[in-house]
N, C-alpha and C positions, 0 to 999 in steps of 0.2 A: 286591087283601084280601087278608089273612091268614086263613088257616083260622081259628083262636079268634075273630074279624069276622065270619065268615064262618054266614049263616041253616042253626039244627038241620038242617032239610031239606034244605037244598040240600046238605048235609051229609053227612049219608044217603047220598044220591043218585048224587052223585059215591063215596063208599068203594061203592057197589053196582058204578059202571061200571067200576074200578079194578081191583076183586075179580075182572072178571070180562078185566080185559088181563093180571092178574095168573094165569087161567088157562091163556090164550094162550101165555104165553110158557112152562109145563111144559107145556105141551102140542107143545115142540118139540125135547125133550131135549136141551136145551143140558150141554157140557161144560167151561167156562170155568174158566179157574182165575187172579187176581188178589192171591190168597197173600202171595208176596213180593218184593220186587225182583228181578227178575232181567235181567242185557240178554237183550236180544231176536236171535232168531240173527242178523238182519243188522247188529248190534251185535257180533257173535263175528265176522264175516266179515266187516270191513272190519281184523282188521288181522291176516287169513293171513300176509302178505307174513312177520310175525314168527320163522315160522319155516322161511324160507327159508334151506338148509343155508350156502349160499354167505357169512353174516351170522357164521358163527362157523369151520367147516372150513378156509378157506385161514391165519385165525391164531388157535389157542386160547389165548393169552394176555390176560392182565390188563394194565398199561399199567407196571406193576411188572416184569411177566414171568416174574409166574404162571405156571405153566401149569395151568389152571381145571377142565383132567377128573382133574386128580388132589388129592389129601386135602388140606385143613391153608383156611388163609384164613375162620378163623370168621366173623370181623362183617360179608362180605363185599367183594365186590372194590371197591378206589380209584375207579375210574371210576361205580360203583353209588351207590357212596357217595354221590359227587360231585352225579352229578345227582338223586338227593333230596333234599340239602344245597341247592341250589341250587330244589328249586320250591319248599319249606318257606323258605327263608327263616334257612337258619343255615348253623352251618361243618361242613363237611367232617364234621371228628374230632368230631363232636357225633351223629353219625349208626350205627347198626349196620343193616345191610340182613339179612334173612331170606330163609325163602320163600314159597310164594306166602298163606300164612293171613295173616291181621292179627286175625282172632278168634285164632285160636290165638297169638299174639303178649299181645293182653292176659290171656288165661286164662292162660298161662303168667306171666304182671304178677305176677294174683292170685296164686295160685300161690304164688309166691316169697315175696311178702309176709307169706301165710298161714304157712311155712314155717321163713322163711329171718330175716323182717323186712324192713326196706326199708335196711339198709347202718348201719351207723357202733352207736352202743348200741341202737336203737333193736330191742324184743326183737319174737320173732314176734309176727303177731296173734295165730297160736292159743294163743298162750300168754298173753295178756293180757283180763279178765275182760269184755269189750264190743267187739263193732266192730258202727262204720254205716258206713257209705257215704249220700251225697246224691244223689240218682236225679230229673233236671228229668225232669217227663212234663207232656204227653206225651213217650214216650222210646222208646230199641229197648232191643224185650223179649231180644236173643241179650247184652247189656248185663246188665238181671237174671238174668237162669239163669245165668250164670255165678257171683254175689254167690249167690241161691236157694243152687248150689249147693255153696258153701261154709259155708254158712249164716249170710251175715251181714245186720246187718238193714238193709232198706231204708229210705230215708225219704224222702217224694216233695216239690218243689220247686217248685213251680208255674214254665210259661213263661210270661215275655213275649216282646212284640212283639220285643224285646230280645235277648233272652237268659234263663237263668234268671234269677227274682230274687233281688234283693242287698241285700235289707232281711232276707230269708228265711235266707239264705247266711252271712250275718256272726253270725247269731241263732243260730242252729245248728251253726257252725263253737269257738263257745266252748265244745264239750262234746266233754272228751279224746276218747272214745267216738268222735265221728264221724274216722273216717281217709279219708274221701276222696268223688273224684265223678264217676261216668263224666256224659262229656259228646258233643256230636256238634256240633262249633261252629260249622261253614258246614253250610248247606242243612241243617240238625238231622233226622235220623227222628224226627217222621213231619212234623214241622210247617214245615218248608221256611228257617228263621228260621235267618238270618248272626249272633250273635253284633254288637252295635256296636260301634264303638271306647269308647265312655265304659264299656257291662258288660266289656268285655272285661278292659277297664284292672282297676277294681275288684274282676275272679275273680282278678289277679295281685298284687293289693296286700291277700288277704283272709289274716287274719291268724289261722291254729286256734289251736286250742290241745295239739293231737296233732302232735309237731312232726315223727313218722311220716304224717302225714297226705300221699297224695300223689292226683291228677286226673289220669287216663285222658284226654286227652286226642282224640279218636278222630276227627282228620278227612279221613277219609273220602270225602271228597266235595269235597275245597281243590280243584277243576280241572272238576267238572261240572256248569258255565252250562247251564240250558237258554234263558235268552234273548244276544242279543249284545252286550248290560251286563249280563253277572254283576256281583259282592258280592263288595265288598274282603273280608278278617277281616285286623284284625292278629295276626304272632307272638308268638304264646305266652310263646314260652321270652326275647326281649327283651325287649318286656311286663316278665314277673318278675324280669327282671334287672335290670330298675330300683329295686325296690321288695325283693330281696332274698330274692325267694322262689324262685329260680332250679329247689329239689331240688324242689319241689313238682307238678313238671307230669313230666309223660311222654306226649312226641306220637305216634302212631304212625298212619300209611297205607300205601295198596295203592295196585300198579294194577290191584286185580283189576274192576274197572269202567272198567277202560281197555284193558289185553289182553283177555286171556281170564280171565275171572270164576273158572276153579278152576287156571292156570298162569300167572298173577304173580307178582310177586312184591311184598313190604312190607318195611319197614324202622319205626325208632325215634328219633325228636329228642328226645337229652334233656341233662340238665345232668354237672360231669363225673361228678359224686362215686355217681347212678344208674348212670350206665354202671357206673361199677367194677363197684357188685350185680349189673350187668345182664349184664355181660363175663364173670364171676365165674360165673355161671350157664350162659352161653351153650359155656365151655370145659367144664364136666362132659353138657353132653346133646349136642354134636355136633364131629366134627372138621372141617364146615364142610356150607354148605347148594349149595343146587344153582346155582354158579357159572358152570354153561354159561349158566344159565337166566340170572340175574342181567347176564353179558356179554352176548349177546343181547338183551335189553327195552334197556340201552345203545346196541349200532349201530344198530338198530333205529330209536329215538327221538332220540338223538346227545343232545339235552341239556330244559332243562325250556320252550324257548320251539316244541318240536318236539313234547313234551306238547301244549300247548295246544293247537297247529293240528292235531293226531287228533283234540284234543277236538272239534274244532268239529264233524266227523263226526260224529261221536257227537247231538249239540248236533241234527243236521239230522232225526234217524232220531227223536228222543227230543222236542224240541217240538210235535211234531202231536201228537204221541201223549196230553203232558199238553193241550194247547191241543181237541182232542176231549172232553174228559175233561171239561173245566172248564168250556167251553160247553153241556153236558148238562148240567151243576147248574145253568149261568143260568139254560140254557134251560128249563127243570124244575120250579126250588124258586127263583128267587131272588124272592122277596115273599110267597111262604107263611107266612113265618115260621117252618119245624119246621128248619130246613137252615144250617151257616153252614162256609166248608171253606175252606183256605189258598187263596194262587195264589204254588206258589212259584218264588222265579228261578233254581233247579236244586237237583239229588239227585234223590233217585228216586220220591217221593210226596207224595204228599194226604193232607192231616187233614184229616176230614171229623165233623164233629160234629153228631148228633141229638138230638131232645127227650129229658129223662133220662128212665133205666129205657127206655133204644127201643135203644140200640143190637144189642142182641142178638138181639134179636126182629127185627133188619133184616137180621143178620148170614145168619139162620136160616132165615127167607125167602126170602133170597139163592141160601143152599147150597139147599132147595128143590127151586127151580126151573132150579136145573143151574151155580152161577157159584158159585164158591169164592172167598170173601172172608176179610183177615187175620180169625182168631179175634177178638169185640170181647171189650175190655181186656189186650188179650196188649199196649200199649201203655203198662203200669202195671205193674207189681212184683208178683211173683207172679202175673199175671188180673188184678188188683182193678179197675176202672175205677172210683170211687166213688160219679160219677153214672151211669154205665153207658151215655154219652153218645157215645163218643170208635169209631170206626173211622179203620183205612188204608188206603186206594187207593192202588194200585200198578200204575200202567198201562203200567209199561216191558215187560214179558214179551211180553203174547198180541198178534197180529195187531192192525192197527186194525178193521176192519169187526170183530170180534169184539171189539173193547174199546169199540165205541160199543153193541153192544146189551150189553155185562154191562154199561156206565153206565148204560143206559135203564132197565134192571130194578133200578140201585141204585136211583135216582129215583122210579122204580114204587112199590120195597118200602116207600121213607122216607115215601111220601105216605100209605100207604095203614095203616101201621105210628103215624105220627102223629094219622089222625083215628077208625084206634078208641081213641087214649089221650084223644081229646078226648073221646070217651061217652060 
């Protein structure tokens, strides 16, 4: 029986009981954090061999014979470029390797477009009358924060089970002021959706009015499966070549949730024209990123299959965490008609929807009882969820016993808020 079908007196009695349960949670003095998708300590521990000095001290030269302790090689050591190329299914000549932060790389891309344009004859975006970006929602808050920092208008595009709404994208890119899109194409943040082959090919075939249109293809979870049978994503650069639109896409990836979150390496895969503009900027920014760390990663993982084998260790840690949350949601909320949630096959999040105008209330109730969630609205530009219904659950960081407690509290708060809305 759903809450709406329940007799009024029965709902009142249940609400009284649940408020008593909530008071007991408050009395426990909990201090639990599910606000960000951070790797847990166990995940960081499985990569400690990466710090083994023998990976480097016996030979500090890359495959070309360059001494990686010195200045130079601003576009990445050859074997690191080859490793990312193998992982992404592109040519090594289309890859540039950076430091530890893919977010920094994406910020720099928007900054470059803002001050110097995308290359060729295109004017800098800052010199154009209007600049708009497409934002699949719910989506990644840090993407939105970059755009907001530069004063770029953000347009919500609904996510479907196949990926961004293609009909909406096709209509919106007819506006020459629309300059691009941020997206996470595999195990999307926070929905866990992987763009279908049909959806991805349709994106590759888009014909924007703006020739300086750029999609930042944030492939953050390219090997982050939660299930034995993961999902597959086509190569956007290969599909875009077929449509003649290769310049519209810049793919970004990192090892931040593969090796060490704060000490990995990142990379861009892009067309020859895009790389020319990017490499020109790099030449002004740095004499070279941390080549020792690039070399260390390659010698540790060896190849893309080595990374995939390593990711099975991550899966063994994360799968039980996600299962614990999903089982809790199913046990407490299924059939009540007050919540829905995704069941991702990979990535770092569960997208959780409550009734309209309830997400902020649920979030505040959890906080008042000692569990911090990602703020309600964070999955939408400027933190404004038009329905106030979406919450992002991040199961990765808390210890398993704390995770189950936090999930129980989330379910309890959802029930209370939903019943109060029905009064």
